[in-house]
VMD Tcl script that draws the C-alpha trace (Angstrom):
set ca {
  {0.00 0.00 0.00}
  {1.50 3.31 -1.12}
  {1.13 6.24 1.26}
  {1.32 9.85 0.08}
  {2.96 12.73 1.96}
  {2.30 16.27 0.73}
  {4.77 19.01 1.71}
  {3.66 22.66 1.44}
  {5.33 25.90 2.48}
  {4.20 29.20 3.92}
  {5.22 32.70 5.09}
  {8.18 33.12 2.70}
  {9.90 31.11 -0.02}
  {13.34 29.47 0.20}
  {12.72 27.94 3.62}
  {13.88 24.52 2.46}
  {10.85 22.46 1.38}
  {12.99 20.54 -1.07}
  {15.61 19.82 1.57}
  {12.94 18.80 4.09}
  {11.38 16.45 1.54}
  {14.75 14.93 0.66}
  {15.71 14.55 4.35}
  {12.40 12.85 5.21}
  {12.85 10.53 2.23}
  {16.33 9.64 3.50}
  {15.00 8.95 7.01}
  {12.20 6.70 5.77}
  {14.69 4.94 3.52}
  {17.02 4.45 6.51}
  {14.14 2.63 8.22}
  {13.89 0.20 5.31}
  {11.01 1.78 3.36}
  {10.97 2.30 -0.40}
  {10.41 5.95 -1.29}
  {9.80 8.17 -4.30}
  {9.88 11.98 -4.36}
  {8.01 14.36 -6.66}
  {7.80 18.09 -7.27}
  {4.69 20.02 -8.37}
  {5.68 23.45 -9.72}
  {3.00 26.14 -10.16}
  {4.66 28.21 -12.91}
  {3.26 28.27 -16.47}
  {6.48 27.21 -18.20}
  {6.22 23.65 -19.50}
  {9.57 22.98 -17.84}
  {12.51 25.12 -16.64}
  {14.54 24.36 -19.77}
  {14.07 27.81 -21.35}
  {14.22 29.76 -18.08}
  {17.23 31.91 -17.22}
  {19.41 30.50 -14.41}
  {18.99 33.90 -12.73}
  {15.23 33.23 -12.62}
  {15.13 29.59 -11.71}
  {18.60 28.39 -10.81}
  {19.93 25.09 -12.08}
  {18.02 22.90 -14.50}
  {18.32 19.35 -13.24}
  {18.34 16.71 -16.00}
  {17.04 13.20 -15.39}
  {18.47 10.11 -17.03}
  {15.35 9.75 -19.20}
  {15.86 13.22 -20.63}
  {13.60 15.57 -18.64}
  {14.58 19.12 -17.71}
  {13.33 19.53 -14.16}
  {13.46 21.59 -10.98}
  {16.71 21.67 -9.00}
  {14.97 20.09 -5.99}
  {15.03 16.78 -7.84}
  {18.79 16.96 -7.46}
  {18.35 17.08 -3.68}
  {16.01 14.10 -3.91}
  {18.57 12.01 -5.80}
  {21.54 13.09 -3.69}
  {19.79 12.23 -0.41}
  {18.09 8.98 -1.40}
  {19.97 7.64 -4.41}
  {16.60 7.02 -6.11}
  {16.91 7.93 -9.80}
  {14.43 10.65 -10.71}
  {12.26 10.29 -13.78}
  {10.34 12.59 -16.08}
  {7.20 11.61 -14.20}
  {8.57 13.11 -10.97}
  {8.23 16.78 -11.95}
  {5.11 18.54 -13.22}
  {4.32 22.18 -13.90}
  {1.14 24.15 -14.47}
  {2.31 24.51 -18.07}
  {2.46 20.76 -18.61}
  {-0.88 20.24 -16.88}
  {-2.65 22.84 -19.01}
  {-0.93 21.60 -22.18}
  {-2.24 18.10 -21.46}
  {-5.78 19.30 -20.71}
  {-5.94 21.55 -23.79}
  {-4.60 18.76 -26.02}
  {-7.39 16.50 -24.75}
  {-9.97 19.21 -25.37}
  {-8.74 19.69 -28.96}
  {-8.99 15.94 -29.60}
  {-12.54 15.92 -28.28}
  {-11.75 13.70 -25.31}
  {-14.17 15.69 -23.13}
  {-17.04 15.00 -25.54}
  {-18.00 18.64 -25.93}
  {-18.17 19.35 -22.22}
  {-17.07 22.62 -20.66}
  {-13.43 22.28 -19.58}
  {-12.82 23.73 -16.12}
  {-10.16 23.91 -13.43}
  {-12.35 21.64 -11.31}
  {-12.52 18.80 -12.19}
  {-10.39 18.65 -15.34}
  {-7.21 20.42 -14.23}
  {-7.31 18.99 -10.71}
  {-7.96 15.51 -12.11}
  {-4.89 15.84 -14.32}
  {-2.80 16.83 -11.29}
  {-4.12 13.87 -9.30}
  {-3.37 11.52 -12.18}
  {0.23 12.77 -12.18}
  {0.64 12.32 -8.43}
  {-0.56 8.73 -8.55}
  {1.10 7.69 -11.82}
  {4.15 5.48 -12.22}
  {4.35 4.35 -8.60}
  {3.33 0.81 -7.74}
  {5.86 -0.68 -5.31}
  {6.75 2.41 -3.24}
  {5.87 2.50 0.44}
  {5.86 6.32 0.47}
  {5.52 8.95 -2.26}
  {6.55 12.42 -1.09}
  {5.09 15.30 -3.12}
  {6.49 18.79 -2.65}
  {4.22 21.65 -3.74}
  {6.25 24.55 -5.11}
  {5.61 28.16 -4.17}
  {4.07 29.55 -1.01}
  {0.56 29.03 0.34}
  {-1.45 32.11 -0.61}
  {0.01 32.38 -4.12}
  {-2.82 32.40 -6.64}
  {-1.00 30.06 -9.04}
  {-0.74 27.35 -6.36}
  {-4.49 27.04 -5.83}
  {-5.20 24.25 -8.38}
  {-2.44 22.12 -6.83}
  {-3.67 22.71 -3.29}
  {-7.21 21.83 -4.37}
  {-5.95 18.67 -6.06}
  {-4.08 17.42 -2.99}
  {-7.07 18.35 -0.79}
  {-9.22 16.09 -2.95}
  {-6.57 13.37 -2.82}
  {-6.49 13.60 0.95}
  {-10.22 12.89 1.04}
  {-10.01 10.09 -1.49}
  {-7.04 8.33 0.11}
  {-8.11 8.85 3.71}
  {-5.92 9.51 6.75}
  {-4.44 6.03 6.58}
  {-2.82 6.83 3.21}
  {-2.26 10.61 3.22}
  {-0.34 13.10 5.36}
  {0.07 16.87 5.09}
  {3.31 18.54 6.22}
  {3.52 22.34 6.29}
  {6.83 24.22 6.51}
  {6.71 27.74 7.98}
  {8.96 30.40 9.46}
  {9.20 31.33 13.14}
  {11.28 34.52 13.01}
  {13.34 36.05 15.80}
  {12.58 39.77 16.26}
  {15.69 41.38 17.83}
  {13.89 44.54 18.98}
  {11.32 42.43 20.86}
  {13.84 39.84 21.95}
  {11.55 36.91 21.14}
  {10.41 34.44 18.54}
  {7.12 35.28 16.84}
  {4.56 32.56 16.11}
  {2.00 34.78 14.38}
  {3.35 34.24 10.82}
  {2.99 30.48 11.30}
  {-0.55 30.88 12.63}
  {-1.57 32.97 9.63}
  {0.08 30.56 7.20}
  {-1.80 27.60 8.63}
  {-5.01 29.62 8.58}
  {-4.42 30.30 4.86}
  {-3.94 26.58 4.26}
  {-7.06 25.73 6.24}
  {-9.04 28.22 4.14}
  {-8.56 25.94 1.11}
  {-9.63 22.90 3.11}
  {-6.29 21.44 4.19}
  {-5.48 20.79 7.84}
  {-1.76 20.10 8.25}
  {-0.86 17.05 10.32}
  {2.76 18.07 11.00}
  {4.32 21.52 11.19}
  {8.00 22.13 10.43}
  {9.03 25.45 11.97}
  {12.17 26.99 10.48}
  {14.08 29.05 13.01}
  {17.61 30.06 13.89}
  {17.31 29.13 17.59}
  {15.45 26.76 19.90}
  {11.69 27.28 20.09}
  {10.60 27.29 23.77}
  {8.14 24.57 24.76}
  {5.57 27.24 25.57}
  {5.77 28.63 22.05}
  {5.48 25.17 20.51}
  {2.42 24.48 22.63}
  {0.93 27.81 21.55}
  {1.52 26.98 17.88}
  {-0.14 23.60 18.35}
  {-3.20 25.11 20.05}
  {-3.73 27.85 17.46}
  {-3.06 25.57 14.49}
  {-5.07 22.57 15.71}
  {-2.01 20.31 15.77}
  {-0.65 18.05 18.49}
  {2.28 19.62 20.34}
  {4.52 16.64 19.45}
  {3.79 17.27 15.77}
  {5.23 20.81 15.94}
  {8.78 20.09 14.78}
  {11.47 22.74 14.97}
  {13.75 22.93 11.93}
  {16.95 24.54 13.16}
  {19.85 25.70 10.99}
  {22.43 22.95 10.42}
  {26.19 23.05 9.89}
  {25.78 21.31 6.53}
  {22.73 20.26 4.53}
  {23.78 16.64 5.05}
  {23.22 17.08 8.77}
  {19.53 17.86 8.20}
  {18.33 14.22 8.26}
  {20.09 13.72 11.60}
  {18.58 16.89 13.09}
  {15.08 16.04 11.86}
  {15.41 12.57 13.36}
  {16.46 14.05 16.72}
  {13.36 16.27 16.61}
  {11.14 13.26 15.94}
  {10.00 14.13 12.41}
  {10.16 10.57 11.04}
  {8.65 9.22 14.26}
  {5.60 11.48 13.89}
  {5.17 10.48 10.25}
  {5.09 6.79 11.14}
  {2.80 7.43 14.13}
  {0.30 9.14 11.81}
  {0.18 6.06 9.59}
  {-0.13 3.68 12.52}
  {3.36 2.22 12.10}
  {5.33 1.48 15.28}
  {8.61 3.48 14.95}
  {10.42 1.14 17.36}
  {9.98 -1.78 14.99}
  {12.08 -0.12 12.28}
  {14.99 1.74 13.88}
  {16.81 3.84 11.26}
  {20.40 3.12 10.27}
  {21.94 6.60 10.14}
  {25.58 5.50 10.25}
  {26.40 6.72 6.75}
  {24.96 10.16 7.46}
  {26.99 10.41 10.67}
  {30.09 9.44 8.70}
  {29.43 12.06 6.01}
  {28.87 14.84 8.55}
  {32.02 13.88 10.46}
  {34.13 14.15 7.31}
  {32.61 17.52 6.45}
  {33.08 19.16 9.85}
  {36.42 17.51 10.65}
  {38.43 17.61 7.39}
  {42.15 16.87 7.29}
  {42.95 19.72 4.91}
  {41.59 22.28 2.48}
  {41.86 22.95 -1.23}
  {40.66 25.94 -3.26}
  {38.87 25.47 -6.55}
  {38.34 28.43 -8.88}
  {35.01 28.11 -10.72}
  {35.09 30.38 -13.77}
  {31.47 30.69 -14.85}
  {28.75 32.87 -16.28}
  {26.09 32.81 -13.53}
  {28.27 33.18 -10.44}
  {26.02 35.90 -9.02}
  {23.38 33.24 -8.33}
  {24.99 30.12 -6.94}
  {21.76 28.08 -7.28}
  {22.62 28.04 -11.00}
  {25.46 25.65 -10.11}
  {23.79 23.76 -7.26}
  {24.67 20.21 -8.31}
  {28.18 21.29 -9.28}
  {28.89 22.78 -5.85}
  {27.57 19.65 -4.15}
  {29.57 17.32 -6.41}
  {32.76 19.23 -5.57}
  {31.90 18.90 -1.87}
  {31.42 15.16 -2.44}
  {34.89 15.02 -3.95}
  {36.11 16.65 -0.76}
  {34.29 14.06 1.36}
  {35.99 11.28 -0.61}
  {39.41 12.86 0.01}
  {38.59 14.01 3.55}
  {39.31 17.68 2.75}
  {37.25 20.85 2.74}
  {36.68 22.28 -0.73}
  {36.70 26.07 -0.77}
  {35.03 27.44 -3.89}
  {36.14 30.74 -5.40}
  {33.36 31.81 -7.77}
  {34.77 34.01 -10.55}
  {32.84 35.77 -13.31}
  {34.39 34.73 -16.63}
  {34.16 38.22 -18.16}
  {36.80 39.53 -15.77}
  {39.47 37.57 -17.66}
  {38.70 39.05 -21.07}
  {40.73 42.26 -20.77}
  {44.29 41.03 -20.63}
  {46.27 39.29 -17.94}
  {45.72 41.67 -15.00}
  {42.94 39.61 -13.44}
  {44.65 36.27 -14.03}
  {46.33 36.76 -10.63}
  {43.02 35.76 -9.02}
  {43.70 32.22 -10.29}
  {47.17 32.08 -8.77}
  {46.07 30.61 -5.43}
  {43.74 27.99 -6.93}
  {44.63 24.32 -6.58}
  {42.23 23.49 -9.39}
  {40.27 25.37 -12.06}
  {36.81 24.36 -13.26}
  {34.83 25.85 -16.15}
  {31.18 24.67 -15.98}
  {28.40 24.53 -18.54}
  {26.65 27.57 -19.92}
  {25.02 29.03 -22.99}
  {25.90 32.03 -25.15}
  {28.94 34.11 -26.04}
  {29.17 36.28 -22.93}
  {32.26 35.36 -20.96}
  {33.48 32.78 -23.50}
  {36.85 34.45 -24.13}
  {37.36 34.69 -20.37}
  {36.77 30.97 -20.03}
  {39.26 30.28 -22.81}
  {41.80 32.45 -20.97}
  {41.20 30.40 -17.80}
  {41.75 27.18 -19.78}
  {45.02 28.54 -21.17}
  {46.19 29.49 -17.69}
  {45.43 26.01 -16.33}
  {47.15 24.29 -19.25}
  {50.28 26.42 -19.23}
  {50.65 26.65 -15.43}
  {49.99 22.91 -14.98}
  {47.03 23.54 -12.67}
  {44.42 20.72 -12.56}
  {41.63 21.63 -14.99}
  {38.09 20.27 -15.25}
  {35.88 21.44 -18.13}
  {32.22 20.46 -18.11}
  {30.03 20.73 -21.25}
  {30.76 24.30 -22.46}
  {33.95 24.08 -20.41}
  {35.10 21.15 -22.57}
  {34.23 23.01 -25.76}
  {36.25 26.04 -24.66}
  {39.18 23.74 -23.84}
  {39.09 22.27 -27.36}
  {38.90 25.75 -28.92}
  {41.85 26.90 -26.78}
  {43.88 23.87 -27.91}
  {42.94 24.51 -31.54}
  {44.09 28.13 -31.34}
  {47.21 27.82 -29.20}
  {48.46 24.31 -29.93}
  {47.24 23.56 -33.46}
  {47.60 27.14 -34.76}
  {43.99 27.46 -35.90}
  {43.72 31.15 -35.03}
  {40.08 31.57 -36.06}
  {38.84 28.50 -34.20}
  {35.40 29.11 -32.70}
  {31.90 27.72 -32.33}
  {28.85 28.26 -34.53}
  {26.92 28.98 -31.33}
  {28.34 32.51 -31.62}
  {27.61 32.84 -35.35}
  {29.17 31.76 -38.67}
  {32.88 30.89 -38.44}
  {35.44 29.62 -40.97}
  {36.80 27.16 -38.40}
  {33.80 25.52 -36.67}
  {35.63 23.56 -33.97}
  {32.23 23.30 -32.27}
  {29.02 23.12 -34.28}
  {25.26 22.66 -34.01}
  {24.22 19.09 -33.43}
  {21.56 18.21 -36.03}
  {21.25 14.46 -35.60}
  {22.39 11.74 -33.24}
  {21.60 8.21 -32.17}
  {19.63 7.57 -28.98}
  {19.35 3.87 -28.32}
  {18.20 2.42 -31.64}
  {16.61 5.62 -32.93}
  {17.99 8.52 -34.96}
  {16.99 11.91 -33.54}
  {17.13 15.13 -35.59}
  {17.05 18.82 -34.70}
  {17.11 21.99 -36.78}
  {18.56 25.46 -36.18}
  {15.06 26.95 -36.28}
  {13.45 24.51 -33.86}
  {11.93 25.67 -30.58}
  {14.43 26.01 -27.77}
  {12.54 23.91 -25.22}
  {13.48 20.23 -25.11}
  {15.46 20.27 -28.38}
  {18.89 19.48 -26.97}
  {20.70 16.20 -26.50}
  {19.13 15.47 -23.14}
  {19.46 12.69 -20.61}
  {21.64 9.61 -20.32}
  {23.90 8.47 -23.17}
  {26.57 5.80 -23.36}
  {30.22 6.55 -24.09}
  {33.23 4.38 -24.91}
  {36.57 5.20 -23.25}
  {40.05 4.62 -24.66}
  {41.74 1.76 -22.77}
  {44.70 3.00 -20.76}
  {43.53 6.62 -20.79}
  {43.33 8.64 -17.59}
  {39.51 8.65 -17.66}
  {39.30 4.88 -18.15}
  {41.55 4.49 -15.11}
  {39.39 6.93 -13.11}
  {36.16 5.13 -14.00}
  {37.74 1.68 -13.86}
  {35.81 0.90 -17.04}
  {35.78 1.49 -20.78}
  {32.01 1.89 -21.08}
  {30.08 4.55 -19.13}
  {26.71 6.33 -19.12}
  {26.33 10.02 -18.30}
  {23.69 12.77 -18.61}
  {23.77 15.46 -21.29}
  {22.21 18.88 -21.85}
  {23.54 20.76 -24.89}
  {22.89 21.65 -28.55}
  {26.46 21.93 -29.84}
  {29.16 19.29 -30.24}
  {32.90 19.25 -30.83}
  {33.52 18.76 -34.57}
  {35.08 15.34 -35.11}
  {36.73 16.54 -38.33}
  {39.38 18.29 -36.22}
  {40.14 15.21 -34.10}
  {43.33 14.11 -35.85}
  {44.88 17.59 -35.98}
  {44.24 18.16 -32.28}
  {45.44 14.74 -31.19}
  {48.74 15.36 -33.00}
  {49.17 18.36 -30.67}
  {48.58 16.34 -27.51}
  {44.81 16.66 -26.94}
  {43.57 13.09 -26.65}
  {39.93 12.32 -27.50}
  {39.66 9.64 -24.82}
  {35.86 9.24 -24.80}
  {33.56 8.90 -27.80}
  {29.93 8.00 -28.46}
  {29.52 4.26 -29.23}
  {29.27 5.00 -32.98}
  {32.51 7.01 -32.84}
  {30.91 10.21 -34.15}
  {30.54 12.43 -31.07}
  {33.49 13.40 -28.83}
  {32.55 12.90 -25.18}
  {35.85 13.40 -23.31}
  {39.20 15.06 -24.04}
  {42.32 14.99 -21.90}
  {45.98 16.03 -22.00}
  {48.00 12.98 -20.91}
  {51.19 14.86 -19.99}
  {49.37 17.39 -17.79}
  {48.93 16.75 -14.03}
  {45.13 16.62 -14.54}
  {43.40 18.11 -17.57}
  {40.02 16.65 -18.53}
  {37.02 18.04 -20.40}
  {33.70 16.22 -20.62}
  {30.71 16.99 -22.82}
  {28.25 15.65 -20.24}
  {27.32 16.73 -16.70}
  {28.85 14.30 -14.20}
  {27.72 16.45 -11.28}
  {24.16 15.22 -11.83}
  {25.09 11.70 -10.73}
  {27.22 12.51 -7.69}
  {26.00 11.74 -4.17}
  {27.58 12.34 -0.74}
  {27.67 8.60 -0.04}
  {28.73 7.80 -3.64}
  {30.91 10.65 -4.96}
  {31.37 10.76 -8.73}
  {34.80 9.32 -9.68}
  {35.73 12.35 -11.81}
  {35.15 14.75 -8.91}
  {36.96 12.43 -6.51}
  {39.96 12.30 -8.86}
  {39.88 16.06 -9.57}
  {39.92 16.96 -5.87}
  {42.68 14.40 -5.29}
  {44.73 16.17 -7.97}
  {43.95 19.50 -6.29}
  {45.23 18.09 -2.97}
  {48.48 17.10 -4.68}
  {48.67 20.56 -6.28}
  {48.24 22.20 -2.87}
  {51.43 20.49 -1.73}
  {53.38 22.09 -4.58}
  {52.37 25.72 -3.99}
}
mol new
graphics top color blue
foreach p $ca { graphics top sphere $p radius 0.5 }
foreach p [lrange $ca 0 end-1] q [lrange $ca 1 end] { graphics top cylinder $p $q radius 0.2 }
display resetview
């Protein structure tokens, strides 16, 4: 029997619903339950694929090729459960589905309305593609009171009635702020948030109260009385030293115990095994050293744009028992000569991440050149690999006008628009004039590694699968000329047509990958490329 847990948020955004959902999933998993996590987003975009990183943050890509909300990255990192396209829905997708049905005549001429047609579509999504899970956790995006969230709240209200208390649970995350001038915590915002939720027919069963200090028992009792919730179900959500400490803190506060109590499950019969989380936290707060990684990117003013990347680098630190200090540098600063290159001097490793568009490209190429010439470990991801190949073409192979067609016509298209490729047994095609949304090489693809190469040693294999998100590819026609200059194409698509990995064998550590390895890294299973990169950075730190 699958049970459904709905997580909503109130008062303000960015309180950590996604983290709370992921942590609860990890706790239930630690007790031996099978879990699945889902995100319901109220915006009208079909998916976040065409949204600016400054608007939405990172686009998380699933193995089956969906562009989804960054919270799905938290879900995967905390539980290890591979997210699917069916785990993220938006208002845009819901309305597109309903309108398509209306155009086909599926509603037999009836008037199409939010209730029941839109809410039915939302309920179908929530219940779809889950048969063997013990718990399905559904996070509702946005904040209670937002007009765009109403259809989702109505849908989960209906589901609560249909499933009954024995199969449904409502968790509400709110803020209990400290007011310095009054010298006390204020419960009124939480009361009003719950009242707003009750006005749409939902009575929360558990309250998570975000705060920066302990909530006195009297205040917790007051919250319970005003919000019609048992005092034991008012759970304080205190700030943690690291996000990977959150499951431990929630367990100490009794969050997972209250969830099981609601469903009539005896918590003492399934004690959680939290040993791996204790081990991870210990390594994070008690490292044996520190390395500095310079991340030369395009969206460094909003670090959520690189959420999975930052976490994957931290995972590499966990694997090497060191703290990874990230120095976020805007790529454009390196485009006006060598004056700003000094900011790279203290880095033990340089990473150029993915990105779109020409802005900052020459700065990224300058960072690649610095890493290659100064023998600093370099990691290029997606666009970062393409810039590494262009830098090698210009400075090693003497192709002065080497560039990418992403920036316009060029006589030396080292990187060009991908128009067709093989996915499984099917040939997929794209055109330059196609819509932007969902027209990239997306999701998991296989790659073949050169035996004896550095990457094959790192992976311990010659066949791998990684996730992609890009429209442009390195032009294979330049492969021979570049390899003669020392840039080895050590990873290729199985048909040998698409370069997946490049490396410089005689460099301490210089690797560029066309895919996004950060999407598969987890704190308890760090990605081998990030583990190896941070290890190289540790060795570099001993030289400077």
